[in-house]
N, C-alpha and C positions, 0 to 999 in steps of 0.2 A: 337390661338387655337379657340377662339370664332368665329372669322371670318370664319375659316375653317369649324367649326361645322355647321354654317349656310349655307355654300356654298356646302359642299360635303355630299351627301346622305349616302355614306358608313360610314362616320365618325359618323353621327347621329345614324345609325343602330348599330354601335359598342358600342356607349355610352349607348343607350337604352338597348341593350342586356346585356352589362356589369352590369348595375344597377340592372337588374332583376336577373342575375346570382349571384351578390353580396348579394341578398336577400335570394334566395332559397338554395344556397350551404351551408352557415353557419346554416340556419334554420334547414335543415335536418342533417347537420354535427354534431350538438350538440347531437341529439339522437344516432347517430352512435358512437360518442366518449364515451358517457355514457354507452352504451352497449358493449364497448370494441370491436367494429367491424371496427376500422379505416382502416384496410387493405382491407376491402371489396371494398372500393372506388378504390384502386389501382388495384385490380383484375378485376373489371368491366371496368375500363378505358383501360386495356390491351385487354380485349375482344372487346371493342369498336374499338380499334386500328386494330384488325383483320378484323372487319367489314368494316372499312374505307379502309384499304389496299385491301381487297377483292373487294370492289366496284370500286376502282380506277383501279384495274387489269381488272375486267370484262368490264369496260368502254372502254378498249383498244381492247377487244376481241368480245364483243357483242354490236351491235348498240343500243339496247334498254337501256342498262345501261349508254350509253354515255350522255343521257339527264337526268339521275336520280341523284338527290342530294345525295352524299355519306353519308351525315348526317343520312339519313333514315336507311340505312343498318347498320351504326354504332350504332344507337339507338336500332334497332332491335336486333343486336348482344348483346348489353349490357343487354337488357331485358331478352333475352334467357339465358345469363350467370347468371343473378340474380336468375332465376328460377332453374337453375341447381345447383347453390350454395345451395339454400334452400333444394333441393332434396337430395343433398349429406350430408347436415347437419342432415337430418333425417336418412339417411343410416348409418352414423357414429355417433350415438347418444353419445357415450362416447368419441369421438374424433372429435367434430364438427369443430374445427379449421382447420382440414385437407381439408375441402371443399374449403377454400380460395386459398391455394397454388396450388391445383389441377387445378382450373379454371384459375388462374393467369398464370400458366405454359401453359395451353392450348391456352390462348389468345396470349401469346408471340410466341408460336410455329406456330400457324396459321398465325399470323402477319408476322413472318419472312418468311414463305413460300410465301405468297402473294407479299411481298415486293421484294423477289428474282425473282418471276415470272414476276413482273412488271419492272424488270431490275433496281432495286434500288430506291432511294428516289427521288420523284418528288417535284416540288415547292408546289403543292397542298398538298402533304402528310406532308411536313415540316410545313405548315400552320396549319394543324390539330394537329400536335404533340405539337407545342409551341404557338399556337394561332396566329391570324393575324387581324390587325385593318382593312386593306383594303379589306379583303376577306369576311367580314360579309355582306351578301346581305339582301334584304327585305324578301325573303323567309326564311332565317335563323332567322331573327328577329321574324317572326310570329311563327316559331317553338318554340322559347324561350318563347314567350308570352303564347302559348298554354300549354307548360310544367309548366310554373309558375302558371297558373290557377289551374292545376291539383295538384301541390305540395301544394300550399296554402290551397286549398279545403280539401285535405287529412289531413293535420296537424290540420286544424280547426275542422274537423269532429271527428277526432280520437285522439285529444290531450290527453285527460284523459287516454285513453287506452294505448297510446304510453308511457306516463309518468309512468304509473303503471308497464307496462311490462319492462321498462328500468331499474327500480330500484328494483323491487321485483316480480319476476316471479311467485313464489309460492303463494304470497298473491293475485296476479292478478287472478290466477286460482281459488283460494278459493272464490274470489269475483265474479266469473263468467265471467271474462274477458278472452276470448279465443284468443290465439296467432296463432291458426291454419290458420286463413285467414288474420289476420292483418299483420303477419310477411311476407308472400309472397307479399302482397300489398306494404309493406314498402320496400322490396327489389326491386320491380319493379319501385317504385317512385325514389329510389336511382339511379337506372339505367337511368331514364329519366333526372335527374339532371346532371348526367355525360354527357349525350347526349346534353343537353342544353349548357353546359359549354365548349364544344370542340372548338368552333370557337374562343372564347375569351381567355380562359386560356390555352387551349391545352390539349390533351389527357393525356400526361405524367405528367401534373402539376395540374390537376383538383382536385385531392385528397388533395392537399395542401390548396386550398381555402375552403375545407370542414372541415379541421382540425385545421389549424394554428390560424385563428381568434377565434375558440372555445377554443384553448389552452390559448390564451391571456384572453379571457372573464372569464373563470372559476377561474382565479387568482384574479379577482376583484369582481366578483358577489357574493352576499350573498344569492341568491335564484336561482332556475332553470329558472324562467321567466326572472330574471335579466341577467343571463348568455345568454339566448336566445336573448335578446335585444342587449346586448353588442357584441355578436357574429356577428349579422347583421350589427351593426354600424362599427365594425372593418373591416368586409368584404367589405362594401361599400367604406370605406376610401381607402382600399388597391386597389380596382378596379379603382376608380376614379384617384387616384394618379398614379397608374400603367399605365392606358391608356394614360393619359396626358404625362407621361414620355416616353412611347413607341412611341407615335406620334411625339414628339419633337426630339427624337433620331433616329427615323426610325428603330426600332427594334421590335422583337416579344413581344407582351404584356404579354404573360404568365410568362416570367421570371421577368419582372418588377412588376407584381402584386404579385407574390410569394415573391420577395425580400421585397416589401413594407409590406407584412404580417409578415415576419420575423422581420423587423425593429420594427413594432408595438409590437410584442411579446417581443423583447429584451427591449424595453422601459418599458413595463409593469413589466417584471421581475426585471429590475433595480429599478423601483419605489417601488416594494414590498421589495427589499433588503434594500433600504433607509429607508422605513417605519419601517422595523424590527429592523434596527440598531438604529433608533431614540427611539423606544420603549425600547430596551435593555439598551441604554445609559441613558434614563430617569429613568428606574427602578433602575439602578445601582446608579445613583445620589441620588434618593430618599432613597435607602437603606443605603447609606453612611451617609446621613444627619440624 
């Protein structure tokens, strides 16, 4: 693996991109989970799928799109979908959750149309669906780097506002923290994270990397910042182990990364069960004596 890493540029691109995705996906994922918006990642990933499928179809029909990286149209579609979700959430104030399935359905619908027009699944599309180690180019790496800078800057600048809005919206409004412009920015940044993760994790599995490490972290952490750090650590472990496994087995990395995340979650849940059993047993012994 080390020799191959030094020899092949595509492998270095995949590893560097994976490490960055392992940072930003759980970083933003914690805010998504705390705000009970986990399905937004699924909705936006399906909108991104429509953009990717549309770009691949147009590349067959229009010469201009033949040289365009499908990632750009996928990211653009995800960003557009994020703004539409936010708009629908305002339209249906008493039923905000309706916005997510509406956009998710639209993404699946347009994706199915473009895939059918393109005469089915191509090798490129499968790579976008489930990730690909060999398909990560230098251009893709720079896209991930740019998005990472945007996401980290956004969280660093608006951490307090995001934290307050996530836990107590009424208090944040009373304290003068307005979600009118932070919420749309948050949605756009979420869309960018999904766009950055497409090549490594795959469109259909990207939401898993944004939620499963967080699910494991909140079982162990005693504070929000602690959960943030653990989420990133678990995400990075899943990405590294998943990429190494995918490379050695010559399979799509998205599946191995997600399975590694699930294994981490199961280990954490098992450890919590053991700890709870020990406390119960110790308390029973103490009470009996």
